[in-house]
N, CA, C and O atoms as CSV, one atom per row, in Angstrom:
chain,resi,resn,atom,element,x,y,z
A,1,UNK,N,N,27.442,31.167,-15.136
A,1,UNK,CA,C,27.200,30.443,-13.901
A,1,UNK,C,C,25.720,30.088,-13.767
A,1,UNK,O,O,25.389,28.942,-13.464
A,2,UNK,N,N,24.835,31.045,-13.988
A,2,UNK,CA,C,23.414,30.784,-13.851
A,2,UNK,C,C,22.927,29.743,-14.839
A,2,UNK,O,O,22.126,28.873,-14.496
A,3,UNK,N,N,23.415,29.834,-16.067
A,3,UNK,CA,C,22.961,28.905,-17.094
A,3,UNK,C,C,23.382,27.475,-16.751
A,3,UNK,O,O,22.595,26.540,-16.904
A,4,UNK,N,N,24.619,27.305,-16.288
A,4,UNK,CA,C,25.105,25.977,-15.894
A,4,UNK,C,C,24.285,25.427,-14.730
A,4,UNK,O,O,23.929,24.249,-14.708
A,5,UNK,N,N,23.996,26.284,-13.778
A,5,UNK,CA,C,23.235,25.857,-12.604
A,5,UNK,C,C,21.835,25.398,-13.010
A,5,UNK,O,O,21.342,24.378,-12.528
A,6,UNK,N,N,21.211,26.153,-13.889
A,6,UNK,CA,C,19.866,25.837,-14.347
A,6,UNK,C,C,19.850,24.496,-15.085
A,6,UNK,O,O,18.968,23.666,-14.862
A,7,UNK,N,N,20.824,24.297,-15.957
A,7,UNK,CA,C,20.910,23.040,-16.703
A,7,UNK,C,C,21.126,21.871,-15.755
A,7,UNK,O,O,20.473,20.836,-15.886
A,8,UNK,N,N,22.041,22.028,-14.796
A,8,UNK,CA,C,22.297,20.956,-13.829
A,8,UNK,C,C,21.066,20.646,-12.990
A,8,UNK,O,O,20.803,19.482,-12.688
A,9,UNK,N,N,20.311,21.665,-12.612
A,9,UNK,CA,C,19.097,21.442,-11.823
A,9,UNK,C,C,18.072,20.634,-12.607
A,9,UNK,O,O,17.457,19.712,-12.070
A,10,UNK,N,N,17.891,20.984,-13.882
A,10,UNK,CA,C,16.916,20.243,-14.692
A,10,UNK,C,C,17.352,18.806,-14.908
A,10,UNK,O,O,16.532,17.890,-14.853
A,11,UNK,N,N,18.658,18.602,-15.158
A,11,UNK,CA,C,19.145,17.236,-15.355
A,11,UNK,C,C,19.012,16.403,-14.082
A,11,UNK,O,O,18.632,15.233,-14.134
A,12,UNK,N,N,19.326,17.012,-12.939
A,12,UNK,CA,C,19.185,16.302,-11.664
A,12,UNK,C,C,17.731,15.961,-11.385
A,12,UNK,O,O,17.429,14.883,-10.873
A,13,UNK,N,N,16.832,16.874,-11.718
A,13,UNK,CA,C,15.400,16.627,-11.497
A,13,UNK,C,C,14.919,15.469,-12.356
A,13,UNK,O,O,14.172,14.614,-11.882
A,14,UNK,N,N,15.343,15.434,-13.626
A,14,UNK,CA,C,14.970,14.322,-14.511
A,14,UNK,C,C,15.513,13.002,-13.988
A,14,UNK,O,O,14.816,11.987,-13.997
A,15,UNK,N,N,16.761,13.020,-13.533
A,15,UNK,CA,C,17.379,11.803,-13.006
A,15,UNK,C,C,16.659,11.323,-11.754
A,15,UNK,O,O,16.471,10.123,-11.557
A,16,UNK,N,N,16.265,12.256,-10.919
A,16,UNK,CA,C,15.558,11.916,-9.678
A,16,UNK,C,C,14.205,11.271,-9.984
A,16,UNK,O,O,13.818,10.298,-9.338
A,17,UNK,N,N,13.484,11.818,-10.977
A,17,UNK,CA,C,12.191,11.246,-11.372
A,17,UNK,C,C,12.365,9.849,-11.958
A,17,UNK,O,O,11.580,8.948,-11.660
A,18,UNK,N,N,13.390,9.664,-12.789
A,18,UNK,CA,C,13.640,8.355,-13.391
A,18,UNK,C,C,13.997,7.335,-12.310
A,18,UNK,O,O,13.554,6.188,-12.366
A,19,UNK,N,N,14.785,7.747,-11.345
A,19,UNK,CA,C,15.178,6.862,-10.252
A,19,UNK,C,C,13.969,6.488,-9.401
A,19,UNK,O,O,13.845,5.346,-8.958
A,20,UNK,N,N,13.086,7.442,-9.175
A,20,UNK,CA,C,11.889,7.178,-8.377
A,20,UNK,C,C,10.962,6.203,-9.087
A,20,UNK,O,O,10.298,5.395,-8.438
A,21,UNK,N,N,10.912,6.268,-10.408
A,21,UNK,CA,C,10.074,5.348,-11.176
A,21,UNK,C,C,10.591,3.920,-11.070
A,21,UNK,O,O,9.808,2.971,-11.014
A,22,UNK,N,N,11.910,3.772,-11.042
A,22,UNK,CA,C,12.496,2.439,-10.964
A,22,UNK,C,C,12.229,1.776,-9.622
A,22,UNK,O,O,12.008,0.567,-9.555
A,23,UNK,N,N,12.249,2.557,-8.566
A,23,UNK,CA,C,12.095,2.017,-7.219
A,23,UNK,C,C,10.676,2.275,-6.726
A,23,UNK,O,O,10.411,3.235,-6.002
A,24,UNK,N,N,9.783,1.399,-7.135
A,24,UNK,CA,C,8.394,1.515,-6.709
A,24,UNK,C,C,8.270,1.159,-5.234
A,24,UNK,O,O,9.186,0.596,-4.635
A,25,UNK,N,N,7.131,1.494,-4.667
A,25,UNK,CA,C,6.902,1.219,-3.253
A,25,UNK,C,C,6.760,-0.279,-3.023
A,25,UNK,O,O,6.075,-0.967,-3.779
A,26,UNK,N,N,7.397,-0.774,-1.997
A,26,UNK,CA,C,7.261,-2.172,-1.608
A,26,UNK,C,C,6.387,-2.293,-0.368
A,26,UNK,O,O,6.156,-3.386,0.150
A,27,UNK,N,N,5.913,-1.155,0.090
A,27,UNK,CA,C,5.125,-1.129,1.312
A,27,UNK,C,C,3.677,-1.505,0.996
A,27,UNK,O,O,3.133,-1.042,-0.006
A,28,UNK,N,N,3.041,-2.332,1.826
A,28,UNK,CA,C,1.640,-2.674,1.561
A,28,UNK,C,C,0.729,-1.468,1.781
A,28,UNK,O,O,1.085,-0.521,2.483
A,29,UNK,N,N,-0.449,-1.523,1.169
A,29,UNK,CA,C,-1.414,-0.441,1.278
A,29,UNK,C,C,-1.883,-0.303,2.713
A,29,UNK,O,O,-2.072,-1.306,3.402
A,30,UNK,N,N,-2.075,0.929,3.177
A,30,UNK,CA,C,-2.496,1.183,4.540
A,30,UNK,C,C,-3.956,0.780,4.717
A,30,UNK,O,O,-4.802,1.115,3.888
A,31,UNK,N,N,-4.247,0.060,5.800
A,31,UNK,CA,C,-5.614,-0.321,6.134
A,31,UNK,C,C,-5.928,0.301,7.486
A,31,UNK,O,O,-5.225,0.070,8.470
A,32,UNK,N,N,-6.986,1.085,7.521
A,32,UNK,CA,C,-7.325,1.805,8.745
A,32,UNK,C,C,-7.759,0.837,9.847
A,32,UNK,O,O,-8.072,-0.326,9.590
A,33,UNK,N,N,-7.767,1.344,11.064
A,33,UNK,CA,C,-8.133,0.539,12.225
A,33,UNK,C,C,-9.573,0.051,12.103
A,33,UNK,O,O,-9.871,-1.099,12.428
A,34,UNK,N,N,-10.467,0.921,11.635
A,34,UNK,CA,C,-11.875,0.548,11.471
A,34,UNK,C,C,-12.026,-0.540,10.417
A,34,UNK,O,O,-12.817,-1.468,10.583
A,35,UNK,N,N,-11.265,-0.423,9.333
A,35,UNK,CA,C,-11.320,-1.429,8.267
A,35,UNK,C,C,-10.801,-2.774,8.772
A,35,UNK,O,O,-11.368,-3.817,8.449
A,36,UNK,N,N,-9.720,-2.756,9.568
A,36,UNK,CA,C,-9.195,-4.009,10.139
A,36,UNK,C,C,-10.223,-4.651,11.059
A,36,UNK,O,O,-10.378,-5.872,11.060
A,37,UNK,N,N,-10.930,-3.830,11.849
A,37,UNK,CA,C,-11.947,-4.356,12.759
A,37,UNK,C,C,-13.093,-4.985,11.972
A,37,UNK,O,O,-13.616,-6.032,12.354
A,38,UNK,N,N,-13.481,-4.340,10.868
A,38,UNK,CA,C,-14.564,-4.874,10.045
A,38,UNK,C,C,-14.180,-6.210,9.430
A,38,UNK,O,O,-14.991,-7.136,9.388
A,39,UNK,N,N,-12.939,-6.311,8.952
A,39,UNK,CA,C,-12.449,-7.557,8.356
A,39,UNK,C,C,-12.411,-8.667,9.402
A,39,UNK,O,O,-12.802,-9.801,9.125
A,40,UNK,N,N,-11.939,-8.336,10.605
A,40,UNK,CA,C,-11.877,-9.325,11.679
A,40,UNK,C,C,-13.279,-9.803,12.050
A,40,UNK,O,O,-13.483,-10.990,12.304
A,41,UNK,N,N,-14.240,-8.890,12.081
A,41,UNK,CA,C,-15.614,-9.265,12.409
A,41,UNK,C,C,-16.190,-10.199,11.346
A,41,UNK,O,O,-16.893,-11.155,11.674
A,42,UNK,N,N,-15.897,-9.928,10.088
A,42,UNK,CA,C,-16.368,-10.801,9.018
A,42,UNK,C,C,-15.756,-12.188,9.128
A,42,UNK,O,O,-16.442,-13.190,8.930
A,43,UNK,N,N,-14.463,-12.250,9.444
A,43,UNK,CA,C,-13.806,-13.548,9.597
A,43,UNK,C,C,-14.401,-14.328,10.763
A,43,UNK,O,O,-14.622,-15.535,10.659
A,44,UNK,N,N,-14.659,-13.638,11.874
A,44,UNK,CA,C,-15.267,-14.295,13.025
A,44,UNK,C,C,-16.654,-14.820,12.683
A,44,UNK,O,O,-17.039,-15.906,13.115
A,45,UNK,N,N,-17.393,-14.053,11.915
A,45,UNK,CA,C,-18.740,-14.466,11.525
A,45,UNK,C,C,-18.679,-15.707,10.628
A,45,UNK,O,O,-19.495,-16.618,10.767
A,46,UNK,N,N,-17.716,-15.736,9.713
A,46,UNK,CA,C,-17.566,-16.893,8.834
A,46,UNK,C,C,-17.189,-18.135,9.639
A,46,UNK,O,O,-17.698,-19.223,9.371
A,47,UNK,N,N,-16.304,-17.984,10.619
A,47,UNK,CA,C,-15.918,-19.113,11.463
A,47,UNK,C,C,-17.117,-19.606,12.273
A,47,UNK,O,O,-17.302,-20.809,12.452
A,48,UNK,N,N,-17.915,-18.680,12.753
A,48,UNK,CA,C,-19.095,-19.056,13.529
A,48,UNK,C,C,-20.090,-19.822,12.628
A,48,UNK,O,O,-20.698,-20.798,13.070
A,49,UNK,N,N,-20.250,-19.389,11.400
A,49,UNK,CA,C,-21.144,-20.072,10.471
A,49,UNK,C,C,-20.640,-21.476,10.157
A,49,UNK,O,O,-21.438,-22.405,10.028
A,50,UNK,N,N,-19.325,-21.639,10.032
A,50,UNK,CA,C,-18.759,-22.954,9.766
A,50,UNK,C,C,-18.990,-23.891,10.943
A,50,UNK,O,O,-19.351,-25.053,10.757
A,51,UNK,N,N,-18.781,-23.382,12.161
A,51,UNK,CA,C,-18.956,-24.231,13.336
A,51,UNK,C,C,-20.430,-24.575,13.548
A,51,UNK,O,O,-20.740,-25.675,14.005
A,52,UNK,N,N,-21.339,-23.660,13.227
A,52,UNK,CA,C,-22.771,-23.941,13.334
A,52,UNK,C,C,-23.186,-25.003,12.347
A,52,UNK,O,O,-23.994,-25.871,12.679
A,53,UNK,N,N,-22.659,-24.956,11.157
A,53,UNK,CA,C,-23.028,-25.956,10.134
A,53,UNK,C,C,-22.453,-27.328,10.501
A,53,UNK,O,O,-23.060,-28.347,10.172
A,54,UNK,N,N,-21.312,-27.377,11.165
A,54,UNK,CA,C,-20.735,-28.647,11.582
A,54,UNK,C,C,-21.548,-29.243,12.727
A,54,UNK,O,O,-21.704,-30.462,12.796
A,55,UNK,N,N,-22.071,-28.404,13.631
A,55,UNK,CA,C,-22.896,-28.881,14.732
A,55,UNK,C,C,-24.231,-29.412,14.238
A,55,UNK,O,O,-24.776,-30.349,14.821
A,56,UNK,N,N,-24.761,-28.829,13.176
A,56,UNK,CA,C,-26.038,-29.234,12.625
A,56,UNK,C,C,-25.948,-30.623,11.992
A,56,UNK,O,O,-26.946,-31.342,11.939
A,57,UNK,N,N,-24.779,-31.002,11.519
A,57,UNK,CA,C,-24.613,-32.304,10.882
A,57,UNK,C,C,-24.548,-33.373,11.873
A,57,UNK,O,O,-24.410,-34.542,11.512
């Protein structure tokens, strides 16, 4: 009984790892709140620079 159980556990573990490899994450990488704020500030700055250059022309 113990030997069968041990063999089944190892086979199930291998199958679980193989299955996990096939199904990679489809979720996008997490971006922190501070990082999102920094990106938004950079975008706003770029838009401001574009509008300033258009006014100068």
